[in-house]
Backbone as a chain_set.jsonl record, in Angstrom:
{"seq": "MGKKKLLISLFIPLLLASFLQSQSLSELAKKEKERRAALKGKKTVVITDASLAKVKRRPAVESAEQGQTVEEAAAQEGQADVKAQQGETPPAAEKPAEQTPPGETPAMSEKEFQAKQAEFVEVCEQKQEMIDLLTLKLNSLYQEFYGLDNMKSREIIQLQISDTYDKLLKAETDAKKANKDLEDFVANTKRESVPDIWIR", "coords": {"N": [[0.815, -1.192, 0.0], [1.957, 1.264, 0.715], [3.868, 1.641, -1.27], [2.291, 1.989, -3.506], [0.954, 4.407, -3.002], [3.106, 6.158, -2.964], [4.061, 5.862, -5.581], [1.831, 6.762, -7.034], [1.623, 9.391, -6.069], [3.906, 10.502, -7.178], [3.58, 10.054, -9.914], [1.135, 11.274, -10.78], [1.451, 14.196, -10.551], [3.449, 14.537, -12.535], [2.106, 13.659, -14.82], [-0.008, 15.522, -14.952], [1.453, 17.886, -15.304], [2.589, 17.42, -17.794], [0.327, 17.458, -19.421], [-0.6, 20.071, -19.04], [1.486, 21.758, -19.892], [2.128, 21.046, -22.438], [3.128, 21.468, -25.798], [2.695, 21.403, -29.203], [4.906, 20.557, -31.896], [4.259, 21.855, -34.203], [2.89, 24.136, -33.31], [4.951, 25.531, -32.029], [6.573, 26.021, -34.258], [4.923, 27.73, -35.736], [4.793, 29.965, -34.029], [7.489, 30.762, -34.048], [7.762, 31.409, -36.736], [6.024, 33.62, -36.924], [7.37, 35.381, -35.228], [9.768, 35.786, -36.622], [8.727, 36.965, -38.926], [7.791, 39.356, -37.885], [10.18, 40.581, -37.236], [11.317, 40.955, -39.674], [11.226, 43.397, -41.211], [12.745, 45.121, -39.71], [15.818, 46.852, -39.136], [18.937, 45.393, -38.623], [21.913, 45.308, -36.676], [25.045, 44.077, -37.208], [27.657, 42.991, -35.308], [31.016, 42.678, -35.69], [34.318, 41.197, -35.371], [36.071, 42.97, -36.546], [34.691, 45.421, -36.399], [34.613, 45.721, -33.656], [37.285, 46.084, -33.117], [37.707, 48.646, -33.987], [36.521, 50.249, -32.115], [37.072, 52.583, -29.555], [38.611, 51.91, -26.554], [38.783, 52.19, -23.012], [40.705, 51.349, -20.173], [39.204, 49.926, -17.257], [40.448, 49.759, -14.822], [43.504, 51.064, -13.879], [47.038, 50.516, -13.979], [49.913, 51.329, -11.913], [52.083, 51.907, -13.469], [51.429, 53.206, -15.804], [51.653, 56.187, -17.722], [50.033, 58.724, -18.193], [47.078, 59.422, -16.516], [43.605, 58.434, -16.607], [41.994, 60.27, -15.384], [43.427, 62.67, -15.466], [43.513, 63.031, -18.207], [40.792, 63.324, -18.726], [40.353, 65.664, -17.306], [41.915, 67.445, -18.775], [40.548, 67.327, -21.21], [38.124, 68.374, -20.37], [38.914, 70.982, -19.682], [39.691, 71.867, -22.175], [37.233, 71.774, -23.459], [35.848, 73.725, -22.004], [37.355, 75.988, -22.665], [36.85, 76.047, -25.391], [34.12, 76.519, -25.376], [34.078, 79.031, -24.208], [35.266, 80.469, -26.2], [33.319, 80.306, -28.144], [31.171, 81.784, -27.198], [29.238, 84.647, -27.842], [30.292, 88.067, -27.839], [29.2, 90.44, -25.374], [28.822, 92.983, -26.253], [27.621, 93.043, -28.71], [24.89, 92.833, -28.347], [22.203, 95.1, -27.96], [21.957, 97.311, -25.23], [19.452, 97.055, -22.811], [17.127, 99.399, -21.564], [16.778, 99.972, -18.203], [15.052, 100.911, -15.275], [16.681, 102.837, -12.678], [17.966, 101.077, -9.855], [16.625, 98.723, -10.257], [17.083, 95.38, -11.281], [17.725, 93.89, -14.464], [15.338, 91.606, -15.745], [15.671, 88.128, -16.376], [15.255, 86.444, -19.447], [13.275, 83.571, -20.38], [14.69, 81.862, -22.009], [17.364, 82.654, -21.606], [17.55, 82.02, -18.911], [17.241, 79.205, -18.963], [19.498, 78.507, -20.466], [21.578, 79.387, -18.815], [21.06, 77.859, -16.542], [21.42, 75.299, -17.612], [24.122, 75.44, -18.096], [25.15, 75.578, -15.475], [24.273, 73.072, -14.557], [25.709, 71.379, -16.232], [28.324, 71.902, -15.394], [28.148, 70.893, -12.794], [27.709, 68.177, -13.365], [30.126, 67.537, -14.63], [31.894, 67.859, -12.508], [30.978, 65.834, -10.818], [31.521, 63.578, -12.387], [34.289, 63.698, -12.359], [34.757, 63.174, -9.668], [33.828, 60.531, -9.551], [35.668, 59.275, -11.273], [38.087, 59.721, -9.902], [37.564, 58.34, -7.539], [37.363, 55.739, -8.511], [39.989, 55.419, -9.41], [41.363, 55.65, -6.99], [40.4, 53.4, -5.627], [41.439, 51.391, -7.286], [44.161, 51.823, -6.919], [44.43, 51.221, -4.185], [43.788, 48.528, -4.319], [45.898, 47.574, -5.862], [47.99, 48.245, -4.153], [47.583, 46.556, -1.921], [48.07, 44.175, -3.154], [50.756, 43.969, -3.687], [54.115, 42.875, -2.909], [56.604, 43.987, -2.753], [58.329, 46.434, -1.028], [59.329, 48.889, -1.923], [57.873, 49.446, -4.225], [55.401, 49.619, -3.037], [55.697, 51.965, -1.596], [55.792, 53.913, -3.606], [53.227, 53.619, -4.641], [51.775, 54.342, -2.398], [52.336, 57.074, -2.287], [51.041, 57.868, -4.633], [48.425, 57.208, -3.916], [48.009, 59.025, -1.833], [48.225, 61.464, -3.233], [46.104, 61.174, -5.058], [43.983, 61.039, -3.264], [44.027, 63.612, -2.176], [43.361, 65.057, -4.489], [40.808, 64.021, -4.842], [39.444, 64.99, -2.568], [39.552, 67.743, -3.118], [38.084, 67.785, -5.491], [35.597, 66.976, -4.522], [34.918, 69.153, -2.852], [34.784, 71.126, -4.815], [32.634, 70.144, -6.297], [30.562, 70.322, -4.431], [30.48, 73.096, -4.147], [29.753, 73.825, -6.752], [27.194, 72.668, -6.909], [25.93, 74.177, -4.923], [26.101, 76.713, -6.078], [24.404, 76.327, -8.271], [21.95, 75.833, -6.95], [21.651, 78.299, -5.601], [21.475, 80.041, -7.784], [19.061, 79.199, -9.006], [17.281, 79.7, -6.885], [17.585, 82.502, -6.537], [16.724, 83.41, -9.028], [14.065, 82.576, -9.014], [13.156, 84.127, -6.917], [13.504, 86.703, -7.959], [11.781, 86.632, -10.087], [9.218, 86.936, -9.143], [6.299, 88.853, -9.332], [6.056, 92.451, -8.741], [3.723, 93.229, -7.485], [3.007, 91.233, -5.723], [4.83, 91.401, -3.725], [4.288, 93.6, -2.156]], "CA": [[0.0, 0.0, 0.0], [2.832, 2.417, 0.794], [4.525, 1.844, -2.555], [1.294, 2.494, -4.457], [0.736, 5.83, -2.712], [4.306, 6.862, -3.39], [4.083, 5.842, -7.038], [0.742, 7.622, -7.514], [1.943, 10.792, -5.744], [4.93, 10.953, -8.115], [3.135, 9.937, -11.298], [0.04, 12.21, -11.096], [1.954, 15.543, -10.884], [4.136, 14.503, -13.824], [1.084, 13.536, -15.855], [-0.702, 16.811, -15.053], [2.379, 18.869, -15.87], [2.746, 17.17, -19.229], [-0.894, 17.911, -20.109], [-0.747, 21.52, -18.953], [2.545, 22.489, -20.569], [2.495, 20.444, -23.718], [2.956, 22.235, -27.024], [3.118, 20.58, -30.329], [5.981, 21.109, -32.697], [3.676, 22.774, -35.194], [2.607, 25.402, -32.63], [6.234, 26.21, -31.853], [7.017, 26.485, -35.574], [4.086, 28.888, -36.087], [5.231, 31.103, -33.217], [8.793, 31.194, -34.547], [7.531, 32.036, -38.042], [5.45, 34.94, -36.641], [8.427, 36.214, -34.653], [10.682, 36.159, -37.705], [8.02, 37.887, -39.821], [7.75, 40.654, -37.207], [11.528, 41.152, -37.26], [11.82, 41.009, -41.046], [11.387, 44.764, -41.69], [13.635, 45.897, -38.847], [17.234, 46.847, -39.489], [19.762, 44.8, -37.582], [23.322, 45.672, -36.708], [25.903, 42.924, -36.955], [28.93, 43.409, -34.738], [32.065, 41.716, -36.016], [35.599, 41.458, -34.709], [36.663, 44.168, -37.153], [34.035, 46.614, -35.853], [35.032, 45.846, -32.26], [38.658, 46.581, -33.088], [37.675, 50.084, -34.253], [35.966, 50.942, -30.956], [38.079, 53.038, -28.595], [38.337, 51.377, -25.228], [39.627, 52.648, -21.918], [40.7, 50.348, -19.108], [38.442, 50.291, -16.072], [41.411, 49.893, -13.739], [44.832, 51.347, -14.415], [48.162, 50.161, -13.119], [50.718, 52.491, -11.53], [53.142, 52.137, -14.439], [50.989, 54.012, -16.939], [52.067, 57.581, -17.586], [48.961, 59.697, -17.997], [45.894, 58.757, -16.004], [42.343, 58.769, -17.258], [41.457, 61.468, -14.755], [44.124, 63.839, -15.999], [43.069, 63.202, -19.595], [39.439, 63.872, -18.684], [40.458, 67.056, -16.865], [42.414, 68.226, -19.906], [39.453, 67.438, -22.176], [37.149, 69.302, -19.801], [39.449, 72.335, -19.808], [39.642, 72.214, -23.598], [35.83, 72.049, -23.772], [35.487, 75.017, -21.417], [37.99, 77.028, -23.478], [36.137, 76.11, -26.671], [32.831, 77.159, -25.124], [34.315, 80.45, -23.98], [35.563, 81.053, -27.509], [32.102, 80.335, -28.944], [30.175, 82.712, -26.681], [29.333, 85.94, -28.501], [30.538, 89.155, -26.897], [27.99, 91.115, -24.923], [28.707, 94.282, -26.912], [26.783, 92.919, -29.9], [23.493, 93.036, -27.969], [21.938, 96.442, -27.465], [21.62, 97.331, -23.814], [18.062, 97.415, -22.554], [16.995, 100.438, -20.556], [16.069, 99.578, -16.996], [15.044, 101.988, -14.299], [17.708, 102.663, -11.656], [17.54, 100.341, -8.672], [16.046, 97.437, -10.631], [17.949, 94.546, -12.115], [16.961, 93.396, -15.596], [14.837, 90.246, -15.579], [16.173, 87.182, -17.377], [14.235, 85.779, -20.25], [13.208, 82.132, -20.127], [15.77, 81.228, -22.776], [18.611, 82.929, -20.892], [17.505, 81.248, -17.673], [17.497, 77.795, -19.269], [20.89, 78.368, -20.897], [22.432, 79.546, -17.632], [20.83, 76.698, -15.695], [22.07, 74.163, -18.272], [25.562, 75.606, -17.885], [25.423, 75.17, -14.101], [24.065, 71.629, -14.46], [26.831, 70.732, -16.918], [29.487, 72.006, -14.509], [27.923, 69.943, -11.702], [27.912, 66.823, -13.887], [31.563, 67.346, -14.851], [32.53, 67.686, -11.203], [30.602, 64.513, -10.318], [32.287, 62.603, -13.168], [35.664, 63.733, -11.856], [34.74, 62.46, -8.387], [33.709, 59.105, -9.848], [36.939, 58.805, -11.829], [39.102, 59.706, -8.845], [37.219, 57.249, -6.629], [37.761, 54.506, -9.189], [41.456, 55.351, -9.395], [41.78, 55.402, -5.615], [40.116, 51.994, -5.336], [42.394, 50.537, -8.008], [45.466, 51.967, -6.266], [44.394, 50.426, -2.958], [43.82, 47.127, -4.718], [47.27, 47.296, -6.283], [48.834, 48.366, -2.968], [47.458, 45.353, -1.104], [48.515, 43.018, -3.916], [52.212, 43.986, -3.889], [54.985, 42.434, -1.819], [57.803, 44.814, -2.772], [58.104, 47.634, -0.218], [59.644, 50.087, -2.707], [56.705, 49.694, -5.071], [54.316, 50.057, -2.151], [55.943, 53.365, -1.244], [55.375, 54.712, -4.766], [51.764, 53.573, -4.72], [51.269, 55.146, -1.282], [52.399, 58.476, -2.713], [49.964, 58.069, -5.604], [47.167, 57.183, -3.168], [47.919, 60.305, -1.128], [47.966, 62.498, -4.237], [44.746, 60.972, -5.577], [43.045, 61.385, -2.201], [43.97, 65.079, -2.136], [42.578, 65.483, -5.654], [39.414, 63.644, -4.599], [38.879, 65.955, -1.617], [39.379, 69.011, -3.828], [36.977, 67.606, -6.439], [34.353, 66.951, -3.752], [34.577, 70.522, -2.451], [34.368, 71.831, -6.034], [31.295, 69.675, -6.661], [29.62, 70.923, -3.479], [30.374, 74.515, -4.494], [28.989, 73.919, -8.001], [25.791, 72.393, -6.576], [25.412, 75.331, -4.181], [25.92, 77.786, -7.061], [23.193, 76.016, -9.037], [20.794, 76.06, -6.083], [21.532, 79.744, -5.38], [21.011, 80.651, -9.031], [17.633, 78.895, -9.174], [16.54, 80.402, -5.832], [17.595, 83.937, -6.842], [15.891, 83.643, -10.209], [12.664, 82.45, -8.598], [12.85, 85.278, -6.08], [13.426, 87.888, -8.814], [10.704, 86.526, -11.065], [7.93, 87.224, -8.51], [5.86, 90.209, -9.687], [6.127, 93.443, -7.667], [2.436, 93.341, -6.796], [2.934, 90.244, -4.659], [5.765, 91.736, -2.661], [3.691, 94.631, -1.299]], "C": [[0.861, 1.26, 0.0], [3.5, 2.717, -0.538], [3.556, 2.41, -3.575], [1.062, 3.986, -4.246], [1.927, 6.664, -3.188], [4.365, 6.957, -4.909], [3.019, 6.765, -7.619], [1.072, 9.09, -7.241], [3.044, 11.347, -6.646], [4.414, 11.001, -9.545], [2.081, 10.981, -11.667], [0.558, 13.625, -11.361], [2.694, 15.587, -12.223], [3.144, 14.436, -14.972], [0.349, 14.858, -16.052], [0.197, 17.876, -15.678], [2.546, 18.664, -17.364], [1.511, 17.609, -20.002], [-0.988, 19.433, -20.142], [0.278, 22.263, -19.804], [2.908, 21.928, -21.931], [2.193, 21.397, -24.864], [3.428, 21.345, -28.153], [4.211, 21.303, -31.1], [5.444, 22.101, -33.718], [3.345, 24.127, -34.567], [3.891, 26.206, -32.425], [6.746, 26.766, -33.173], [6.221, 27.705, -36.009], [4.531, 30.128, -35.312], [6.572, 31.65, -33.706], [8.652, 31.904, -35.883], [6.961, 33.442, -37.862], [6.522, 35.892, -36.095], [9.393, 36.686, -35.732], [10.03, 37.128, -38.676], [7.96, 39.279, -39.202], [9.11, 41.347, -37.258], [12.054, 41.383, -38.665], [12.085, 42.435, -41.52], [12.381, 45.582, -40.886], [15.084, 45.745, -39.286], [18.028, 46.278, -38.315], [21.207, 45.23, -37.775], [24.129, 44.433, -36.338], [27.256, 43.44, -36.476], [29.948, 42.308, -35.006], [33.329, 42.052, -35.236], [36.243, 42.727, -35.249], [36.021, 45.437, -36.591], [34.389, 46.81, -34.38], [36.449, 46.394, -32.148], [38.704, 48.088, -33.291], [37.194, 50.893, -33.05], [37.099, 51.321, -30.009], [37.682, 52.553, -27.211], [39.306, 51.977, -24.225], [39.593, 51.589, -20.831], [39.91, 50.846, -17.904], [39.367, 50.521, -14.89], [42.782, 50.078, -14.366], [45.897, 50.875, -13.442], [49.003, 51.409, -12.866], [51.758, 52.836, -12.583], [52.718, 53.047, -15.582], [51.263, 55.479, -16.67], [50.919, 58.516, -17.255], [47.705, 58.96, -17.568], [44.661, 59.217, -16.753], [41.786, 60.068, -16.69], [42.117, 62.721, -15.309], [43.708, 64.101, -17.436], [41.669, 63.807, -19.63], [39.466, 65.335, -18.249], [40.951, 67.939, -18.005], [41.337, 68.402, -20.963], [38.411, 68.434, -21.686], [37.614, 70.739, -19.914], [39.417, 72.784, -21.257], [38.21, 72.543, -24.011], [35.409, 73.41, -23.233], [36.089, 76.152, -22.233], [37.281, 77.175, -24.815], [34.789, 76.799, -26.49], [33.013, 78.652, -24.886], [34.605, 81.155, -25.291], [34.31, 81.182, -28.359], [31.098, 81.371, -28.458], [30.338, 84.066, -27.348], [29.577, 87.032, -27.469], [29.241, 89.894, -26.573], [27.787, 92.448, -25.626], [27.818, 94.212, -28.15], [25.306, 93.149, -29.583], [23.29, 94.482, -27.535], [21.498, 96.371, -26.006], [20.18, 97.787, -23.641], [18.028, 98.449, -21.433], [16.194, 99.9, -19.379], [16.105, 100.741, -16.03], [16.124, 101.752, -13.243], [17.142, 101.94, -10.44], [16.935, 98.994, -9.004], [17.041, 96.676, -11.489], [17.126, 94.025, -13.282], [16.564, 91.941, -15.382], [15.369, 89.368, -16.706], [15.012, 86.623, -18.176], [14.305, 84.282, -19.96], [14.364, 81.401, -20.819], [17.117, 81.436, -22.086], [18.694, 82.114, -19.606], [17.846, 79.783, -17.932], [18.941, 77.569, -19.692], [21.832, 78.434, -19.696], [22.291, 78.333, -16.702], [21.502, 75.457, -16.295], [23.583, 74.22, -18.083], [25.948, 75.166, -16.474], [25.294, 73.657, -13.942], [25.231, 70.881, -15.103], [28.091, 70.77, -16.05], [29.355, 71.009, -13.36], [28.175, 68.511, -12.163], [29.392, 66.539, -14.126], [32.284, 67.103, -13.529], [32.222, 66.297, -10.643], [31.343, 63.411, -11.075], [33.733, 62.545, -12.683], [35.756, 62.992, -10.52], [34.68, 60.959, -8.628], [35.023, 58.534, -10.381], [38.022, 58.711, -10.754], [38.831, 58.593, -7.832], [37.628, 55.911, -7.225], [39.278, 54.333, -9.168], [41.958, 55.023, -7.998], [41.552, 53.939, -5.237], [41.107, 51.071, -6.033], [43.786, 50.633, -7.392], [45.521, 51.183, -4.954], [44.492, 48.938, -3.282], [45.24, 46.722, -5.127], [48.221, 47.318, -5.082], [48.796, 47.082, -2.137], [47.927, 44.1, -1.838], [50.019, 42.938, -4.087], [52.956, 43.491, -2.649], [56.218, 43.321, -1.685], [57.534, 46.127, -2.032], [58.367, 48.913, -1.003], [58.461, 50.446, -3.602], [55.528, 50.182, -4.234], [54.473, 51.528, -1.776], [55.497, 54.291, -2.378], [53.857, 54.76, -4.852], [51.144, 54.37, -3.577], [51.286, 56.628, -1.624], [51.286, 58.783, -3.716], [48.603, 58.082, -4.92], [46.959, 58.517, -2.46], [47.559, 61.437, -2.089], [46.536, 62.398, -4.772], [43.705, 61.347, -4.532], [42.905, 62.902, -2.068], [43.141, 65.624, -3.302], [41.098, 65.184, -5.46], [38.744, 64.617, -3.634], [38.613, 67.297, -2.289], [38.201, 68.92, -4.796], [35.638, 67.586, -5.711], [33.95, 68.349, -3.302], [34.135, 71.35, -3.66], [32.953, 71.435, -6.441], [30.244, 70.266, -5.723], [29.403, 72.399, -3.797], [29.543, 74.695, -5.764], [27.51, 73.654, -7.752], [25.168, 73.565, -5.832], [25.179, 76.508, -5.124], [24.65, 77.574, -7.874], [21.947, 76.291, -8.206], [20.572, 77.55, -5.836], [20.995, 80.449, -6.62], [19.512, 80.429, -9.216], [16.81, 79.651, -8.138], [16.469, 81.9, -6.12], [16.701, 84.256, -8.026], [14.418, 83.545, -9.853], [12.247, 83.663, -7.773], [12.662, 86.532, -6.936], [12.247, 87.838, -9.771], [9.324, 86.777, -10.459], [7.524, 88.647, -8.868], [5.867, 91.136, -8.468], [4.836, 93.509, -6.859], [2.342, 92.363, -5.631], [3.857, 90.585, -3.494], [5.137, 92.724, -1.688], [2.737, 94.076, -0.354]], "O": [[0.512, 2.236, -0.664], [3.683, 3.877, -0.905], [3.943, 3.22, -4.418], [0.984, 4.745, -5.213], [1.754, 7.746, -3.748], [4.683, 8.012, -5.458], [3.278, 7.475, -8.591], [0.825, 9.945, -8.092], [3.104, 12.559, -6.857], [4.778, 11.899, -10.306], [2.129, 11.525, -12.77], [0.128, 14.226, -12.346], [2.578, 16.564, -12.963], [3.333, 15.097, -15.994], [0.11, 15.273, -17.186], [-0.261, 18.677, -16.493], [2.635, 19.632, -18.119], [1.632, 18.087, -21.129], [-1.404, 20.016, -21.144], [-0.043, 23.303, -20.381], [3.921, 22.322, -22.509], [1.147, 22.045, -24.897], [4.43, 20.638, -28.048], [4.401, 22.511, -30.96], [6.113, 23.077, -34.054], [3.501, 25.16, -35.218], [3.908, 27.42, -32.627], [7.296, 27.866, -33.207], [6.787, 28.627, -36.596], [4.632, 31.216, -35.88], [6.764, 32.864, -33.77], [9.342, 32.89, -36.14], [7.366, 34.364, -38.57], [6.564, 37.066, -36.462], [9.79, 37.852, -35.751], [10.697, 38.02, -39.2], [8.067, 40.277, -39.915], [9.176, 42.575, -37.316], [13.132, 41.952, -38.831], [13.096, 42.664, -42.183], [12.819, 46.638, -41.343], [15.519, 44.686, -39.737], [17.806, 46.647, -37.162], [21.656, 45.481, -38.893], [23.916, 43.824, -35.29], [27.913, 44.226, -37.159], [29.765, 41.16, -34.602], [33.395, 43.062, -34.535], [36.883, 43.472, -34.506], [36.717, 46.419, -36.334], [34.457, 47.944, -33.907], [36.772, 47.091, -31.187], [39.634, 48.746, -32.824], [37.438, 52.097, -32.979], [37.967, 50.506, -29.696], [36.555, 52.763, -26.762], [40.471, 52.235, -24.526], [38.545, 50.989, -20.592], [39.941, 52.031, -17.572], [39.103, 51.38, -14.048], [43.171, 49.34, -15.271], [45.68, 50.842, -12.231], [48.823, 52.428, -13.533], [52.269, 53.955, -12.591], [53.574, 53.608, -16.266], [51.125, 55.957, -15.544], [50.848, 59.044, -16.145], [47.315, 57.977, -18.197], [44.666, 60.241, -17.436], [41.186, 60.867, -17.409], [41.446, 63.715, -15.587], [43.564, 65.254, -17.845], [41.382, 64.684, -20.444], [38.698, 66.152, -18.758], [40.462, 69.054, -18.184], [41.207, 69.476, -21.552], [37.879, 69.231, -22.46], [36.815, 71.628, -20.207], [39.147, 73.951, -21.541], [37.978, 73.458, -24.802], [34.705, 74.161, -23.906], [35.43, 77.164, -22.474], [37.124, 78.286, -25.322], [34.363, 77.572, -27.347], [32.184, 79.452, -25.32], [34.23, 82.313, -25.472], [34.233, 82.069, -29.209], [30.246, 81.801, -29.236], [31.451, 84.589, -27.418], [29.11, 86.924, -26.336], [28.319, 89.962, -27.387], [26.684, 92.993, -25.599], [27.31, 95.242, -28.592], [24.551, 93.605, -30.441], [24.124, 95.032, -26.814], [20.757, 95.471, -25.611], [19.744, 98.77, -24.241], [18.803, 98.379, -20.48], [15.069, 99.43, -19.544], [17.09, 101.477, -15.976], [16.453, 100.605, -12.94], [15.997, 102.159, -10.045], [16.744, 98.181, -8.099], [17.746, 97.256, -12.315], [15.94, 93.742, -13.113], [17.361, 91.139, -14.895], [15.5, 89.813, -17.846], [13.933, 86.364, -17.644], [15.27, 83.794, -19.372], [14.933, 80.452, -20.28], [17.918, 80.506, -21.99], [19.749, 81.588, -19.251], [18.645, 79.189, -17.208], [19.547, 76.563, -19.324], [22.762, 77.637, -19.578], [23.276, 77.845, -16.148], [22.086, 74.656, -15.566], [24.241, 73.191, -17.929], [26.945, 74.47, -16.288], [26.112, 73.031, -13.268], [25.686, 69.865, -14.577], [28.833, 69.79, -15.98], [30.329, 70.354, -12.989], [28.784, 67.722, -11.441], [29.865, 65.435, -13.858], [33.17, 66.253, -13.439], [33.095, 65.653, -10.06], [31.75, 62.417, -10.474], [34.327, 61.47, -12.606], [36.721, 62.269, -10.273], [35.4, 60.197, -7.983], [35.439, 57.445, -9.988], [38.779, 57.742, -10.706], [39.767, 57.974, -7.324], [38.174, 55.053, -6.531], [39.784, 53.235, -8.937], [42.871, 54.213, -7.836], [42.403, 53.315, -4.604], [41.564, 50.088, -5.45], [44.513, 49.641, -7.346], [46.533, 50.555, -4.645], [45.192, 48.188, -2.602], [45.712, 45.643, -4.767], [49.146, 46.509, -5.003], [49.834, 46.581, -1.704], [48.158, 43.069, -1.207], [50.52, 41.931, -4.586], [52.506, 43.658, -1.516], [56.811, 43.396, -0.609], [56.602, 46.852, -2.381], [57.7, 49.922, -0.774], [58.096, 51.615, -3.719], [54.759, 51.042, -4.662], [53.483, 52.25, -1.656], [54.892, 55.334, -2.13], [53.273, 55.814, -5.105], [50.104, 55.004, -3.756], [50.352, 57.356, -1.288], [50.662, 59.842, -3.648], [47.726, 58.864, -5.287], [45.862, 59.074, -2.485], [46.696, 62.264, -1.793], [45.845, 63.406, -4.92], [42.661, 61.908, -4.867], [41.803, 63.415, -1.872], [42.327, 66.531, -3.129], [40.237, 65.972, -5.852], [37.604, 65.024, -3.856], [37.575, 67.917, -2.059], [37.413, 69.859, -4.912], [34.65, 68.115, -6.218], [32.772, 68.7, -3.36], [33.227, 72.174, -3.553], [32.165, 72.276, -6.876], [29.165, 70.663, -6.164], [28.279, 72.895, -3.727], [28.723, 75.609, -5.847], [26.657, 74.337, -8.319], [24.013, 73.914, -6.076], [24.184, 77.221, -4.996], [23.907, 78.52, -8.136], [20.997, 76.908, -8.689], [19.434, 78.017, -5.858], [20.159, 81.347, -6.517], [18.779, 81.362, -9.543], [15.753, 80.189, -8.466], [15.409, 82.508, -5.964], [15.998, 85.266, -8.023], [13.608, 84.337, -10.333], [11.131, 84.165, -7.907], [11.767, 87.335, -6.671], [11.763, 88.877, -10.218], [8.341, 86.827, -11.199], [8.33, 89.565, -8.722], [5.711, 90.694, -7.33], [4.866, 93.817, -5.667], [1.66, 92.645, -4.646], [3.66, 90.088, -2.385], [5.438, 92.678, -0.495], [2.149, 94.814, 0.436]]}, "num_chains": 1, "name": "protein.A"}
């Protein structure tokens, strides 16, 4: 009696599962045909070894032997971008000065506000990217430091860790200042945009 119950308790769930989940081969073929027909008009991109070789790659973790770090390269690119943006900005002398009564500051247009806000946001994002890069470098230096046995190499890496940590602290203070500048700009603009009638 015990063997029959055991056999039935094992056989019935298997039988029910086979009935519930069974699909015929023809149903699977129909579904695959529909899927391929749906994908037929779409453009596909084939990635080959040759196309992967053309992609510029940067290492996620750098060793101490490499000359120029990713952070310094990013900082140089950021400085080049800022210089290029400064060169592109038109001089203020081209715009005619608007007459404003004495004691009042000219109100910013919506377009000027958005441009200025976008500039502040971009600076904040650049500072945050620098923090992320320096944190990654610091982590990789610690990882390399703990993996070395040679004391002379450890001393060099310790100096790099110290230098990177100082840069990280400076980048964090710069990021906090940039975020505060953005918040102050938005708060001042909101305060100035309130009509005079509401202030009285």
